[in-house]
C-alpha positions as protocol buffer text, in pm:
chain_id: "A"
residue {
  index: 1
  type: MET
  ca { x: -4994 y: -5794 z: -1869 }
}
residue {
  index: 2
  type: SER
  ca { x: -5159 y: -5757 z: -1536 }
}
residue {
  index: 3
  type: TYR
  ca { x: -5156 y: -5435 z: -1327 }
}
residue {
  index: 4
  type: HIS
  ca { x: -4968 y: -5632 z: -1048 }
}
residue {
  index: 5
  type: HIS
  ca { x: -4724 y: -5757 z: -1277 }
}
residue {
  index: 6
  type: ALA
  ca { x: -4649 y: -5422 z: -1441 }
}
residue {
  index: 7
  type: GLN
  ca { x: -4609 y: -5290 z: -1079 }
}
residue {
  index: 8
  type: GLN
  ca { x: -4349 y: -5555 z: -999 }
}
residue {
  index: 9
  type: LEU
  ca { x: -4154 y: -5481 z: -1310 }
}
residue {
  index: 10
  type: GLY
  ca { x: -4176 y: -5110 z: -1250 }
}
residue {
  index: 11
  type: SER
  ca { x: -4048 y: -5164 z: -888 }
}
residue {
  index: 12
  type: LEU
  ca { x: -3743 y: -5384 z: -1023 }
}
residue {
  index: 13
  type: ASN
  ca { x: -3660 y: -5116 z: -1289 }
}
residue {
  index: 14
  type: GLN
  ca { x: -3661 y: -4849 z: -1030 }
}
residue {
  index: 15
  type: SER
  ca { x: -3455 y: -5057 z: -798 }
}
residue {
  index: 16
  type: LEU
  ca { x: -3194 y: -5114 z: -1068 }
}
residue {
  index: 17
  type: ALA
  ca { x: -3194 y: -4747 z: -1162 }
}
residue {
  index: 18
  type: ASP
  ca { x: -3131 y: -4652 z: -804 }
}
residue {
  index: 19
  type: ILE
  ca { x: -2790 y: -4822 z: -826 }
}
residue {
  index: 20
  type: SER
  ca { x: -2538 y: -4553 z: -813 }
}
residue {
  index: 21
  type: GLY
  ca { x: -2357 y: -4668 z: -1131 }
}
residue {
  index: 22
  type: ASP
  ca { x: -2000 y: -4649 z: -984 }
}
residue {
  index: 23
  type: ILE
  ca { x: -1992 y: -4996 z: -848 }
}
residue {
  index: 24
  type: ASN
  ca { x: -1642 y: -5154 z: -830 }
}
residue {
  index: 25
  type: VAL
  ca { x: -1584 y: -5546 z: -855 }
}
residue {
  index: 26
  type: SER
  ca { x: -1320 y: -5798 z: -807 }
}
residue {
  index: 27
  type: PHE
  ca { x: -1305 y: -6167 z: -879 }
}
residue {
  index: 28
  type: GLU
  ca { x: -1167 y: -6452 z: -708 }
}
residue {
  index: 29
  type: PHE
  ca { x: -1038 y: -6773 z: -865 }
}
residue {
  index: 30
  type: PHE
  ca { x: -846 y: -7093 z: -755 }
}
residue {
  index: 31
  type: PRO
  ca { x: -586 y: -7302 z: -944 }
}
residue {
  index: 32
  type: PRO
  ca { x: -733 y: -7580 z: -1148 }
}
residue {
  index: 33
  type: LYS
  ca { x: -639 y: -7941 z: -1072 }
}
residue {
  index: 34
  type: SER
  ca { x: -717 y: -8087 z: -1423 }
}
residue {
  index: 35
  type: GLU
  ca { x: -676 y: -7991 z: -1789 }
}
residue {
  index: 36
  type: GLN
  ca { x: -1039 y: -7935 z: -1839 }
}
residue {
  index: 37
  type: MET
  ca { x: -1059 y: -7715 z: -1516 }
}
residue {
  index: 38
  type: GLU
  ca { x: -767 y: -7517 z: -1669 }
}
residue {
  index: 39
  type: LYS
  ca { x: -949 y: -7451 z: -1971 }
}
residue {
  index: 40
  type: THR
  ca { x: -1253 y: -7341 z: -1775 }
}
residue {
  index: 41
  type: LEU
  ca { x: -1043 y: -7105 z: -1562 }
}
residue {
  index: 42
  type: TRP
  ca { x: -885 y: -6922 z: -1857 }
}
residue {
  index: 43
  type: ALA
  ca { x: -1216 y: -6884 z: -2049 }
}
residue {
  index: 44
  type: SER
  ca { x: -1367 y: -6725 z: -1716 }
}
residue {
  index: 45
  type: VAL
  ca { x: -1073 y: -6487 z: -1683 }
}
residue {
  index: 46
  type: GLU
  ca { x: -1117 y: -6382 z: -2061 }
}
residue {
  index: 47
  type: ARG
  ca { x: -1493 y: -6342 z: -2006 }
}
residue {
  index: 48
  type: LEU
  ca { x: -1470 y: -6121 z: -1679 }
}
residue {
  index: 49
  type: ALA
  ca { x: -1151 y: -5931 z: -1776 }
}
residue {
  index: 50
  type: PRO
  ca { x: -1341 y: -5672 z: -1998 }
}
residue {
  index: 51
  type: LEU
  ca { x: -1542 y: -5563 z: -1699 }
}
residue {
  index: 52
  type: LYS
  ca { x: -1222 y: -5395 z: -1577 }
}
residue {
  index: 53
  type: PRO
  ca { x: -1222 y: -5530 z: -1217 }
}
residue {
  index: 54
  type: LYS
  ca { x: -1005 y: -5358 z: -960 }
}
residue {
  index: 55
  type: PHE
  ca { x: -819 y: -5702 z: -924 }
}
residue {
  index: 56
  type: MET
  ca { x: -850 y: -6078 z: -987 }
}
residue {
  index: 57
  type: SER
  ca { x: -726 y: -6274 z: -684 }
}
residue {
  index: 58
  type: VAL
  ca { x: -609 y: -6648 z: -691 }
}
residue {
  index: 59
  type: THR
  ca { x: -619 y: -6868 z: -392 }
}
residue {
  index: 60
  type: TYR
  ca { x: -392 y: -7153 z: -302 }
}
residue {
  index: 61
  type: GLY
  ca { x: -367 y: -7443 z: -60 }
}
residue {
  index: 62
  type: ALA
  ca { x: -53 y: -7532 z: 152 }
}
residue {
  index: 63
  type: GLY
  ca { x: 277 y: -7642 z: 3 }
}
residue {
  index: 64
  type: GLY
  ca { x: 525 y: -7472 z: -247 }
}
residue {
  index: 65
  type: GLY
  ca { x: 387 y: -7650 z: -536 }
}
residue {
  index: 66
  type: GLU
  ca { x: 57 y: -7476 z: -494 }
}
residue {
  index: 67
  type: ARG
  ca { x: 230 y: -7151 z: -438 }
}
residue {
  index: 68
  type: ASP
  ca { x: 400 y: -7192 z: -774 }
}
residue {
  index: 69
  type: ARG
  ca { x: 96 y: -7258 z: -952 }
}
residue {
  index: 70
  type: THR
  ca { x: -70 y: -6954 z: -797 }
}
residue {
  index: 71
  type: HIS
  ca { x: 230 y: -6746 z: -901 }
}
residue {
  index: 72
  type: GLU
  ca { x: 214 y: -6855 z: -1265 }
}
residue {
  index: 73
  type: ILE
  ca { x: -155 y: -6789 z: -1284 }
}
residue {
  index: 74
  type: VAL
  ca { x: -143 y: -6436 z: -1139 }
}
residue {
  index: 75
  type: LYS
  ca { x: 160 y: -6347 z: -1368 }
}
residue {
  index: 76
  type: ARG
  ca { x: -43 y: -6464 z: -1678 }
}
residue {
  index: 77
  type: ILE
  ca { x: -361 y: -6283 z: -1566 }
}
residue {
  index: 78
  type: GLN
  ca { x: -170 y: -5964 z: -1519 }
}
residue {
  index: 79
  type: ASN
  ca { x: 35 y: -5998 z: -1838 }
}
residue {
  index: 80
  type: ASP
  ca { x: -250 y: -6137 z: -2064 }
}
residue {
  index: 81
  type: THR
  ca { x: -547 y: -5915 z: -1955 }
}
residue {
  index: 82
  type: GLY
  ca { x: -378 y: -5618 z: -1791 }
}
residue {
  index: 83
  type: VAL
  ca { x: -591 y: -5651 z: -1487 }
}
residue {
  index: 84
  type: ALA
  ca { x: -411 y: -5641 z: -1139 }
}
residue {
  index: 85
  type: ALA
  ca { x: -368 y: -5984 z: -1018 }
}
residue {
  index: 86
  type: ALA
  ca { x: -359 y: -6059 z: -639 }
}
residue {
  index: 87
  type: PRO
  ca { x: -223 y: -6383 z: -527 }
}
residue {
  index: 88
  type: HIS
  ca { x: -331 y: -6526 z: -185 }
}
residue {
  index: 89
  type: LEU
  ca { x: -35 y: -6566 z: 54 }
}
residue {
  index: 90
  type: THR
  ca { x: -45 y: -6750 z: 367 }
}
residue {
  index: 91
  type: CYS
  ca { x: 202 y: -6773 z: 664 }
}
residue {
  index: 92
  type: ILE
  ca { x: 129 y: -7094 z: 835 }
}
residue {
  index: 93
  type: ASP
  ca { x: 348 y: -7303 z: 610 }
}
residue {
  index: 94
  type: ALA
  ca { x: 639 y: -7083 z: 540 }
}
residue {
  index: 95
  type: SER
  ca { x: 920 y: -6916 z: 730 }
}
residue {
  index: 96
  type: ARG
  ca { x: 977 y: -6531 z: 743 }
}
residue {
  index: 97
  type: ASP
  ca { x: 1265 y: -6579 z: 518 }
}
residue {
  index: 98
  type: GLU
  ca { x: 1080 y: -6786 z: 265 }
}
residue {
  index: 99
  type: LEU
  ca { x: 782 y: -6520 z: 281 }
}
residue {
  index: 100
  type: ALA
  ca { x: 1035 y: -6232 z: 224 }
}
residue {
  index: 101
  type: GLN
  ca { x: 1168 y: -6427 z: -68 }
}
residue {
  index: 102
  type: ILE
  ca { x: 814 y: -6472 z: -227 }
}
residue {
  index: 103
  type: ALA
  ca { x: 722 y: -6115 z: -158 }
}
residue {
  index: 104
  type: ASP
  ca { x: 1039 y: -5996 z: -355 }
}
residue {
  index: 105
  type: ASP
  ca { x: 957 y: -6237 z: -632 }
}
residue {
  index: 106
  type: TYR
  ca { x: 611 y: -6117 z: -661 }
}
residue {
  index: 107
  type: TRP
  ca { x: 717 y: -5745 z: -654 }
}
residue {
  index: 108
  type: ASP
  ca { x: 1001 y: -5810 z: -918 }
}
residue {
  index: 109
  type: SER
  ca { x: 732 y: -5978 z: -1142 }
}
residue {
  index: 110
  type: GLY
  ca { x: 528 y: -5661 z: -1132 }
}
residue {
  index: 111
  type: ILE
  ca { x: 274 y: -5797 z: -899 }
}
residue {
  index: 112
  type: ARG
  ca { x: 158 y: -5517 z: -648 }
}
residue {
  index: 113
  type: ASN
  ca { x: -154 y: -5659 z: -483 }
}
residue {
  index: 114
  type: ILE
  ca { x: -166 y: -5946 z: -229 }
}
residue {
  index: 115
  type: VAL
  ca { x: -434 y: -6101 z: -9 }
}
residue {
  index: 116
  type: ALA
  ca { x: -261 y: -6174 z: 312 }
}
residue {
  index: 117
  type: LEU
  ca { x: -400 y: -6464 z: 535 }
}
residue {
  index: 118
  type: ARG
  ca { x: -290 y: -6672 z: 815 }
}
residue {
  index: 119
  type: GLY
  ca { x: -401 y: -6993 z: 637 }
}
residue {
  index: 120
  type: ASP
  ca { x: -549 y: -7314 z: 762 }
}
residue {
  index: 121
  type: LEU
  ca { x: -398 y: -7488 z: 1049 }
}
residue {
  index: 122
  type: PRO
  ca { x: -284 y: -7840 z: 977 }
}
residue {
  index: 123
  type: GLU
  ca { x: -524 y: -8104 z: 1108 }
}
residue {
  index: 124
  type: GLY
  ca { x: -443 y: -8246 z: 1443 }
}
residue {
  index: 125
  type: ASN
  ca { x: -189 y: -7956 z: 1525 }
}
residue {
  index: 126
  type: PRO
  ca { x: -280 y: -7791 z: 1850 }
}
residue {
  index: 127
  type: GLU
  ca { x: 36 y: -7566 z: 1856 }
}
residue {
  index: 128
  type: ARG
  ca { x: -6 y: -7201 z: 1820 }
}
residue {
  index: 129
  type: PRO
  ca { x: 134 y: -7079 z: 1481 }
}
residue {
  index: 130
  type: ASP
  ca { x: 455 y: -6863 z: 1487 }
}
residue {
  index: 131
  type: MET
  ca { x: 290 y: -6606 z: 1264 }
}
residue {
  index: 132
  type: TYR
  ca { x: -60 y: -6455 z: 1214 }
}
residue {
  index: 133
  type: ALA
  ca { x: -207 y: -6257 z: 921 }
}
residue {
  index: 134
  type: CYS
  ca { x: -115 y: -5936 z: 1092 }
}
residue {
  index: 135
  type: ASP
  ca { x: 254 y: -6025 z: 1113 }
}
residue {
  index: 136
  type: LEU
  ca { x: 239 y: -6111 z: 739 }
}
residue {
  index: 137
  type: VAL
  ca { x: 97 y: -5783 z: 661 }
}
residue {
  index: 138
  type: GLU
  ca { x: 375 y: -5609 z: 854 }
}
residue {
  index: 139
  type: LEU
  ca { x: 635 y: -5815 z: 680 }
}
residue {
  index: 140
  type: LEU
  ca { x: 490 y: -5739 z: 324 }
}
residue {
  index: 141
  type: LYS
  ca { x: 475 y: -5370 z: 398 }
}
residue {
  index: 142
  type: LYS
  ca { x: 833 y: -5352 z: 529 }
}
residue {
  index: 143
  type: ARG
  ca { x: 959 y: -5529 z: 200 }
}
residue {
  index: 144
  type: HIS
  ca { x: 754 y: -5327 z: -46 }
}
residue {
  index: 145
  type: ASP
  ca { x: 440 y: -5107 z: -76 }
}
residue {
  index: 146
  type: PHE
  ca { x: 194 y: -5369 z: -167 }
}
residue {
  index: 147
  type: ASP
  ca { x: -171 y: -5308 z: -181 }
}
residue {
  index: 148
  type: ILE
  ca { x: -283 y: -5556 z: 75 }
}
residue {
  index: 149
  type: SER
  ca { x: -627 y: -5721 z: 126 }
}
residue {
  index: 150
  type: VAL
  ca { x: -721 y: -5910 z: 441 }
}
residue {
  index: 151
  type: ALA
  ca { x: -1001 y: -6137 z: 552 }
}
residue {
  index: 152
  type: ALA
  ca { x: -1310 y: -6026 z: 772 }
}
residue {
  index: 153
  type: TYR
  ca { x: -1574 y: -6223 z: 918 }
}
residue {
  index: 154
  type: PRO
  ca { x: -1911 y: -6072 z: 986 }
}
residue {
  index: 155
  type: GLU
  ca { x: -2040 y: -6386 z: 1151 }
}
residue {
  index: 156
  type: VAL
  ca { x: -1720 y: -6437 z: 1339 }
}
residue {
  index: 157
  type: HIS
  ca { x: -1416 y: -6651 z: 1240 }
}
residue {
  index: 158
  type: PRO
  ca { x: -1484 y: -7021 z: 1355 }
}
residue {
  index: 159
  type: GLU
  ca { x: -1169 y: -7031 z: 1569 }
}
residue {
  index: 160
  type: ALA
  ca { x: -1220 y: -6684 z: 1733 }
}
residue {
  index: 161
  type: LYS
  ca { x: -1282 y: -6669 z: 2123 }
}
residue {
  index: 162
  type: SER
  ca { x: -1548 y: -6400 z: 2079 }
}
residue {
  index: 163
  type: ALA
  ca { x: -1698 y: -6155 z: 1836 }
}
residue {
  index: 164
  type: GLN
  ca { x: -1491 y: -5871 z: 2002 }
}
residue {
  index: 165
  type: SER
  ca { x: -1164 y: -6067 z: 1985 }
}
residue {
  index: 166
  type: ASP
  ca { x: -1222 y: -6132 z: 1612 }
}
residue {
  index: 167
  type: LEU
  ca { x: -1262 y: -5763 z: 1571 }
}
residue {
  index: 168
  type: ILE
  ca { x: -953 y: -5674 z: 1766 }
}
residue {
  index: 169
  type: ASN
  ca { x: -767 y: -5912 z: 1528 }
}
residue {
  index: 170
  type: LEU
  ca { x: -890 y: -5738 z: 1231 }
}
residue {
  index: 171
  type: LYS
  ca { x: -796 y: -5407 z: 1364 }
}
residue {
  index: 172
  type: LYS
  ca { x: -439 y: -5547 z: 1415 }
}
residue {
  index: 173
  type: LYS
  ca { x: -418 y: -5629 z: 1047 }
}
residue {
  index: 174
  type: VAL
  ca { x: -541 y: -5285 z: 953 }
}
residue {
  index: 175
  type: ASP
  ca { x: -299 y: -5125 z: 1188 }
}
residue {
  index: 176
  type: ALA
  ca { x: -22 y: -5337 z: 1037 }
}
residue {
  index: 177
  type: GLY
  ca { x: -81 y: -5181 z: 691 }
}
residue {
  index: 178
  type: ALA
  ca { x: -372 y: -5363 z: 520 }
}
residue {
  index: 179
  type: ASN
  ca { x: -560 y: -5148 z: 266 }
}
residue {
  index: 180
  type: ARG
  ca { x: -896 y: -5320 z: 277 }
}
residue {
  index: 181
  type: ALA
  ca { x: -1088 y: -5624 z: 424 }
}
residue {
  index: 182
  type: ILE
  ca { x: -1285 y: -5867 z: 220 }
}
residue {
  index: 183
  type: THR
  ca { x: -1541 y: -6045 z: 397 }
}
residue {
  index: 184
  type: GLN
  ca { x: -1631 y: -6426 z: 411 }
}
residue {
  index: 185
  type: PHE
  ca { x: -1941 y: -6493 z: 200 }
}
residue {
  index: 186
  type: PHE
  ca { x: -2282 y: -6428 z: 397 }
}
residue {
  index: 187
  type: PHE
  ca { x: -2642 y: -6405 z: 318 }
}
residue {
  index: 188
  type: ASP
  ca { x: -2784 y: -6210 z: 600 }
}
residue {
  index: 189
  type: VAL
  ca { x: -2724 y: -5850 z: 493 }
}
residue {
  index: 190
  type: GLU
  ca { x: -2798 y: -5722 z: 832 }
}
residue {
  index: 191
  type: SER
  ca { x: -2503 y: -5935 z: 980 }
}
residue {
  index: 192
  type: TYR
  ca { x: -2274 y: -5725 z: 721 }
}
residue {
  index: 193
  type: LEU
  ca { x: -2401 y: -5397 z: 812 }
}
residue {
  index: 194
  type: ARG
  ca { x: -2386 y: -5459 z: 1192 }
}
residue {
  index: 195
  type: PHE
  ca { x: -2044 y: -5556 z: 1140 }
}
residue {
  index: 196
  type: ARG
  ca { x: -1951 y: -5261 z: 938 }
}
residue {
  index: 197
  type: ASP
  ca { x: -2089 y: -5037 z: 1224 }
}
residue {
  index: 198
  type: ARG
  ca { x: -1877 y: -5225 z: 1473 }
}
residue {
  index: 199
  type: CYS
  ca { x: -1566 y: -5179 z: 1254 }
}
residue {
  index: 200
  type: VAL
  ca { x: -1630 y: -4807 z: 1250 }
}
residue {
  index: 201
  type: THR
  ca { x: -1666 y: -4803 z: 1629 }
}
residue {
  index: 202
  type: ALA
  ca { x: -1334 y: -4992 z: 1665 }
}
residue {
  index: 203
  type: GLY
  ca { x: -1151 y: -4745 z: 1457 }
}
residue {
  index: 204
  type: ILE
  ca { x: -1116 y: -4959 z: 1155 }
}
residue {
  index: 205
  type: ASP
  ca { x: -1096 y: -4717 z: 884 }
}
residue {
  index: 206
  type: VAL
  ca { x: -1057 y: -4921 z: 555 }
}
residue {
  index: 207
  type: GLU
  ca { x: -1332 y: -5040 z: 319 }
}
residue {
  index: 208
  type: ILE
  ca { x: -1509 y: -5356 z: 429 }
}
residue {
  index: 209
  type: VAL
  ca { x: -1569 y: -5520 z: 87 }
}
residue {
  index: 210
  type: PRO
  ca { x: -1852 y: -5771 z: 97 }
}
residue {
  index: 211
  type: GLY
  ca { x: -1780 y: -6117 z: -49 }
}
residue {
  index: 212
  type: ILE
  ca { x: -2045 y: -6240 z: -279 }
}
residue {
  index: 213
  type: LEU
  ca { x: -2116 y: -6598 z: -346 }
}
residue {
  index: 214
  type: PRO
  ca { x: -2364 y: -6690 z: -616 }
}
residue {
  index: 215
  type: VAL
  ca { x: -2509 y: -7030 z: -490 }
}
residue {
  index: 216
  type: THR
  ca { x: -2549 y: -7279 z: -779 }
}
residue {
  index: 217
  type: ASN
  ca { x: -2504 y: -7581 z: -543 }
}
residue {
  index: 218
  type: PHE
  ca { x: -2700 y: -7573 z: -223 }
}
residue {
  index: 219
  type: VAL
  ca { x: -2562 y: -7897 z: -97 }
}
residue {
  index: 220
  type: GLN
  ca { x: -2204 y: -7780 z: -132 }
}
residue {
  index: 221
  type: LEU
  ca { x: -2304 y: -7443 z: 28 }
}
residue {
  index: 222
  type: ARG
  ca { x: -2443 y: -7632 z: 336 }
}
residue {
  index: 223
  type: ARG
  ca { x: -2095 y: -7798 z: 362 }
}
residue {
  index: 224
  type: PHE
  ca { x: -1911 y: -7477 z: 320 }
}
residue {
  index: 225
  type: ALA
  ca { x: -2116 y: -7291 z: 568 }
}
residue {
  index: 226
  type: GLY
  ca { x: -2081 y: -7558 z: 835 }
}
residue {
  index: 227
  type: MET
  ca { x: -1690 y: -7524 z: 800 }
}
residue {
  index: 228
  type: THR
  ca { x: -1693 y: -7137 z: 792 }
}
residue {
  index: 229
  type: ASN
  ca { x: -1963 y: -7047 z: 1075 }
}
residue {
  index: 230
  type: VAL
  ca { x: -2194 y: -6879 z: 809 }
}
residue {
  index: 231
  type: GLY
  ca { x: -2546 y: -6877 z: 872 }
}
residue {
  index: 232
  type: ILE
  ca { x: -2798 y: -6981 z: 600 }
}
residue {
  index: 233
  type: PRO
  ca { x: -3130 y: -6820 z: 629 }
}
residue {
  index: 234
  type: GLN
  ca { x: -3436 y: -7022 z: 639 }
}
residue {
  index: 235
  type: TRP
  ca { x: -3587 y: -6854 z: 343 }
}
residue {
  index: 236
  type: MET
  ca { x: -3276 y: -6984 z: 129 }
}
residue {
  index: 237
  type: HIS
  ca { x: -3350 y: -7346 z: 244 }
}
residue {
  index: 238
  type: LYS
  ca { x: -3714 y: -7294 z: 115 }
}
residue {
  index: 239
  type: MET
  ca { x: -3606 y: -7142 z: -216 }
}
residue {
  index: 240
  type: TYR
  ca { x: -3358 y: -7420 z: -298 }
}
residue {
  index: 241
  type: ASP
  ca { x: -3585 y: -7706 z: -170 }
}
residue {
  index: 242
  type: GLY
  ca { x: -3666 y: -7948 z: -443 }
}
residue {
  index: 243
  type: LEU
  ca { x: -3406 y: -7820 z: -697 }
}
residue {
  index: 244
  type: ASP
  ca { x: -3125 y: -8081 z: -651 }
}
residue {
  index: 245
  type: GLU
  ca { x: -3173 y: -8184 z: -1015 }
}
residue {
  index: 246
  type: ASP
  ca { x: -3272 y: -7856 z: -1157 }
}
residue {
  index: 247
  type: GLN
  ca { x: -2942 y: -7655 z: -1233 }
}
residue {
  index: 248
  type: GLY
  ca { x: -3115 y: -7406 z: -1451 }
}
residue {
  index: 249
  type: THR
  ca { x: -3344 y: -7272 z: -1176 }
}
residue {
  index: 250
  type: ARG
  ca { x: -3073 y: -7290 z: -934 }
}
residue {
  index: 251
  type: ASN
  ca { x: -2868 y: -7051 z: -1147 }
}
residue {
  index: 252
  type: LEU
  ca { x: -3148 y: -6813 z: -1182 }
}
residue {
  index: 253
  type: LEU
  ca { x: -3196 y: -6816 z: -795 }
}
residue {
  index: 254
  type: ALA
  ca { x: -2827 y: -6765 z: -747 }
}
residue {
  index: 255
  type: ALA
  ca { x: -2816 y: -6452 z: -984 }
}
residue {
  index: 256
  type: SER
  ca { x: -3144 y: -6305 z: -823 }
}
residue {
  index: 257
  type: ILE
  ca { x: -3027 y: -6329 z: -467 }
}
residue {
  index: 258
  type: ALA
  ca { x: -2675 y: -6192 z: -552 }
}
residue {
  index: 259
  type: ILE
  ca { x: -2838 y: -5905 z: -736 }
}
residue {
  index: 260
  type: ASP
  ca { x: -3069 y: -5824 z: -447 }
}
residue {
  index: 261
  type: MET
  ca { x: -2787 y: -5832 z: -201 }
}
residue {
  index: 262
  type: VAL
  ca { x: -2576 y: -5591 z: -420 }
}
residue {
  index: 263
  type: LYS
  ca { x: -2885 y: -5362 z: -464 }
}
residue {
  index: 264
  type: VAL
  ca { x: -2940 y: -5335 z: -75 }
}
residue {
  index: 265
  type: LEU
  ca { x: -2579 y: -5297 z: 11 }
}
residue {
  index: 266
  type: ASN
  ca { x: -2512 y: -5027 z: -247 }
}
residue {
  index: 267
  type: LYS
  ca { x: -2819 y: -4840 z: -102 }
}
residue {
  index: 268
  type: GLU
  ca { x: -2632 y: -4849 z: 220 }
}
residue {
  index: 269
  type: GLY
  ca { x: -2318 y: -4692 z: 50 }
}
residue {
  index: 270
  type: VAL
  ca { x: -2131 y: -4996 z: -32 }
}
residue {
  index: 271
  type: LYS
  ca { x: -1938 y: -4946 z: -362 }
}
residue {
  index: 272
  type: ASP
  ca { x: -1689 y: -5239 z: -368 }
}
residue {
  index: 273
  type: PHE
  ca { x: -1787 y: -5602 z: -434 }
}
residue {
  index: 274
  type: HIS
  ca { x: -1577 y: -5924 z: -431 }
}
residue {
  index: 275
  type: PHE
  ca { x: -1734 y: -6226 z: -622 }
}
residue {
  index: 276
  type: TYR
  ca { x: -1630 y: -6573 z: -536 }
}
residue {
  index: 277
  type: THR
  ca { x: -1658 y: -6717 z: -888 }
}
residue {
  index: 278
  type: LEU
  ca { x: -1549 y: -7077 z: -829 }
}
residue {
  index: 279
  type: ASN
  ca { x: -1379 y: -7026 z: -1171 }
}
residue {
  index: 280
  type: ARG
  ca { x: -1709 y: -6998 z: -1355 }
}
residue {
  index: 281
  type: ALA
  ca { x: -1772 y: -6670 z: -1530 }
}
residue {
  index: 282
  type: ASP
  ca { x: -2134 y: -6685 z: -1661 }
}
residue {
  index: 283
  type: LEU
  ca { x: -2308 y: -6607 z: -1330 }
}
residue {
  index: 284
  type: SER
  ca { x: -2079 y: -6323 z: -1215 }
}
residue {
  index: 285
  type: TYR
  ca { x: -2079 y: -6169 z: -1567 }
}
residue {
  index: 286
  type: ALA
  ca { x: -2459 y: -6168 z: -1577 }
}
residue {
  index: 287
  type: ILE
  ca { x: -2499 y: -6021 z: -1247 }
}
residue {
  index: 288
  type: CYS
  ca { x: -2234 y: -5754 z: -1314 }
}
residue {
  index: 289
  type: HIS
  ca { x: -2394 y: -5675 z: -1644 }
}
residue {
  index: 290
  type: THR
  ca { x: -2743 y: -5639 z: -1478 }
}
residue {
  index: 291
  type: LEU
  ca { x: -2603 y: -5410 z: -1220 }
}
residue {
  index: 292
  type: GLY
  ca { x: -2451 y: -5182 z: -1483 }
}
residue {
  index: 293
  type: VAL
  ca { x: -2079 y: -5289 z: -1462 }
}
residue {
  index: 294
  type: ARG
  ca { x: -1959 y: -5246 z: -1807 }
}
residue {
  index: 295
  type: GLY
  ca { x: -1587 y: -5195 z: -1776 }
}
């Protein structure tokens, strides 16, 4: 082994040793659309549950049918694994009475965690929605003492008029009773740290949990980023260049980038991390294991 290589390994070992060891994680899943995807989902849940995450969240699209699927999944996660399950709930496609009924149903089923969101506006609908996420948080807190997570956008929500108005909106959600904010995925660590500082200045006193997305499909990422106003640094374009047919190397890059992000953020005092798993456990498990998360 060369002296330079030994220095690199020593630096990596020291960097990992510097991690505080009290990292908390949570994981996000989505309802599967096929039998094979269903198997993948439950294999992933079983793989990650022993890490004792704070919670596992489950997304859903518009419509009552999707809500029912989310409800079934969160109840099974909580009953089978003992891990707190957090359904996503949006207010864009439901009345206040329907939302109150859903909240009561979740509470009666033992669900205490909810991710409260406005939801995506229907295409071609220019009308202002009747409710926003802050209204949903207020409704939920009046019904029961849920532990509520809301969304935050370090690089500004695509529909926001300005960064300041986006921050004001987040403060409204926190003032309504949100317990934490989970960020949209990002890759510019400085954008998260600047955003966190602005949250403190604005009097937002809840944990701003960074959302971590291990990138195994760069083509898909570019599409996601275009829809969500997330910047992709030039260095990522260079790293993934020429790897469209090389899944193995893309997986290694995804893990390496995510681990580096967590290490830097942890040094800046961040303790909680939310992983967007895309229903696949291997990378999230490997990243958490490397970072010392053992459950």
